[in-house]
C-alpha positions in Angstrom: -0.8 -1.3 -37.2 -3.6 -0.7 -34.8 -3.6 -4.4 -33.7 0.0 -3.9 -32.5 -1.4 -1.4 -29.9 -1.6 -3.1 -26.4 -4.9 -1.4 -25.7 -6.6 -2.7 -28.9 -4.9 -6.2 -28.6 -6.2 -6.5 -25.0 -9.8 -5.7 -26.2 -9.6 -8.2 -29.0 -8.2 -10.8 -26.6 -11.0 -10.3 -24.1 -13.6 -10.8 -26.9 -11.8 -13.9 -28.0 -11.7 -15.3 -24.5 -15.4 -14.6 -24.1 -16.3 -16.9 -27.0 -13.8 -19.6 -26.1 -11.2 -18.7 -28.7 -8.1 -18.8 -26.5 -5.6 -19.4 -29.3 -6.9 -16.3 -31.1 -6.7 -14.3 -27.9 -3.1 -15.3 -27.5 -2.3 -14.5 -31.1 -3.7 -11.0 -30.7 -1.7 -10.4 -27.5 1.6 -11.7 -29.0 1.2 -9.2 -31.9 1.2 -6.3 -29.4 3.5 -7.7 -26.8 6.7 -6.0 -28.1 5.0 -2.5 -27.7 3.7 -3.5 -24.2 7.2 -4.6 -23.1 8.5 -1.2 -24.2 6.1 0.5 -21.9 3.0 1.1 -24.0 0.7 0.0 -21.2 -3.0 -0.5 -20.9 -4.7 -1.0 -17.6 -6.3 -4.4 -18.4 -3.3 -5.9 -20.3 -1.7 -7.8 -17.5 -4.9 -9.4 -16.3 -6.0 -10.3 -19.9 -2.5 -11.8 -20.5 -2.7 -13.9 -17.4 -6.3 -15.0 -18.2 -5.1 -16.0 -21.7 -2.2 -18.0 -20.4 -4.6 -19.9 -18.2 -7.0 -20.5 -21.1 -4.3 -22.0 -23.4 -3.2 -24.3 -20.6 -0.1 -22.4 -19.5 -1.1 -22.3 -15.8 2.5 -22.2 -14.4 3.3 -19.3 -16.6 0.1 -17.6 -15.5 1.1 -18.1 -11.8 4.6 -16.7 -12.5 3.1 -13.6 -14.1 0.8 -13.1 -11.1 3.7 -13.2 -8.8 5.9 -11.0 -10.9 3.1 -8.4 -11.2 2.6 -8.4 -7.5 6.3 -7.9 -6.8 6.4 -5.1 -9.3 3.2 -3.3 -8.3 2.4 -4.5 -4.8 -1.2 -5.1 -6.1 -2.8 -7.3 -3.5 -5.3 -8.7 -6.0 -2.6 -10.5 -8.0 -1.1 -11.9 -4.8 -4.5 -13.2 -3.6 -5.1 -14.8 -7.0 -1.7 -16.4 -6.9 -2.1 -17.8 -3.4 -5.6 -19.0 -4.2 -4.2 -21.4 -6.8 -1.5 -22.9 -4.6 -1.7 -26.2 -2.8 -2.6 -25.8 0.9 0.9 -26.6 2.1 2.4 -23.8 -0.1 0.0 -20.9 0.4 1.3 -19.9 3.9 4.9 -20.0 2.7 4.0 -17.8 -0.3 2.2 -15.3 1.9 5.1 -15.1 4.3 7.5 -14.5 1.4 5.2 -11.9 -0.1 4.8 -9.9 3.1 8.6 -9.9 3.6 8.9 -8.5 0.1 6.4 -5.8 0.9 8.1 -4.9 4.1 11.4 -4.3 2.2 9.8 -2.2 -0.5 11.4 1.1 -1.4 8.0 2.7 -1.6 7.2 3.2 2.1 3.7 4.4 1.9 2.6 1.9 -0.7 4.0 -0.9 1.5 2.3 0.6 4.5 -1.1 0.7 2.7 -0.6 -2.9 1.6 0.1 -4.2 5.1 -2.7 -2.3 6.7 -5.2 -3.5 4.1 -4.1 -7.1 3.7 -4.2 -7.0 6.8 -0.8 -7.6 8.4 -1.0 -5.1 11.2 2.0 -6.4 13.2 4.2 -5.9 10.1 2.6 -2.5 9.4 3.5 -1.4 12.9 7.0 -2.7 12.6 7.4 -0.9 9.3 6.3 2.4 10.9 8.6 2.1 13.9 11.6 1.0 11.8 11.1 3.7 9.1 9.5 6.5 11.0 11.5 9.1 9.2 9.8 8.2 5.9 6.3 9.1 7.2 4.8 11.8 5.2 2.3 13.7 7.3 0.6 15.0 4.1 -0.6 11.4 3.3 -3.5 11.9 5.7 -5.8 9.7 3.6 -3.6 6.7 4.4 -2.3 7.7 7.9 -5.7 8.6 9.5 -7.4 5.3 8.9 -4.1 3.5 9.3 -3.6 4.9 12.8 -7.2 3.9 13.6 -6.5 0.4 12.4 -3.3 0.1 14.6 -4.2 2.0 17.7 -5.7 -0.9 19.6 -2.8 -3.3 19.5 0.0 -1.0 18.3 -0.4 2.3 20.1 3.2 3.5 19.5 3.0 3.0 15.7 -0.4 4.7 15.7 1.1 7.6 17.7 4.0 8.1 15.3 1.5 8.2 12.4 -0.6 10.8 14.2 2.4 12.9 15.1 3.5 12.9 11.5 0.2 14.5 10.5 0.3 17.0 13.4 3.9 18.0 12.6 3.1 18.5 8.9 0.1 20.6 9.6 1.9 22.9 12.0 5.2 23.1 10.1 3.4 24.1 6.9 0.8 26.2 8.7 -2.1 24.2 7.2 -4.7 26.1 9.2 -7.6 24.1 7.6 -6.2 21.0 9.2 -5.7 22.4 12.7 -8.9 20.9 13.9 -7.9 17.4 12.7 -4.4 17.9 14.2 -5.8 18.9 17.5 -8.0 15.8 17.6 -4.9 13.7 16.7 -3.1 15.2 19.6 -5.9 14.3 21.9 -5.8 10.7 20.6 -2.0 10.7 21.2 -2.7 11.6 24.8 -5.0 8.6 25.3 -2.7 6.3 23.5 0.3 7.4 25.6 -1.3 5.7 28.6 -0.9 2.3 26.9 2.7 2.8 25.7 5.2 1.4 28.1 8.3 2.4 26.2 8.7 5.2 23.7 12.3 4.1 23.1 14.4 7.1 21.9 11.3 9.1 21.1 9.7 11.8 23.2 7.0 10.7 25.5 3.7 12.5 25.2 4.5 15.3 27.7 7.8 16.0 26.1 6.2 16.0 22.6 3.6 18.5 23.6 6.3 20.7 25.2 8.3 20.4 21.9 5.2 21.5 19.9 4.7 24.5 22.2 8.3 25.5 21.8 8.1 25.5 18.1 4.5 26.4 17.4 3.3 28.2 20.6 2.2 31.2 18.7 -0.2 29.3 16.4 -3.1 30.0 18.7 -5.6 28.7 16.1 -4.3 25.2 16.8 -4.0 25.4 20.6 -7.5 26.9 21.0 -9.1 24.3 18.8 
């Protein structure tokens, strides 16, 4: 019964692969595959499954699994591994298709993180501008370095990310973040000089006036 557990089966398979017993590794995984497909996941299962497919000579199936796992999880490592094994004339097409898939993901912040880290900064900037309303200013661990990565070539996108964090801090009275928010506002002022068109968004002066109208009494922010 324990061998039907995906966690145990994956450990067995890893040991079998380490000593060159690919068929035994596959047998161990197949025994547990039904439970895995029902949702009984283990962190290493997918990678062990792919490695085993390769080891038993099912390279095309392994590639299909890499792609499917990337599409499902937006895990860049599976995409890199998939592209690495493609012929030279196919790798660019696969990357283009993959980045289009990421850009259309329903998980905005996961997609943004992927595009920033890949890197595909043009697409990351396009995503921010097109889906600005989905920016969560509480995701500062992503938006702060993300804005830094985009600010040189994509000042408008970077500004929108910074504004999202500023707005969140003030709306929710996150006083411990006021110092960061004030620095973000200063960065926005510098970036504004390089933004030729704000589109239908407030320019920097109008944005600051809007903040003062809504949060003028939050002196801890304005005096920072």
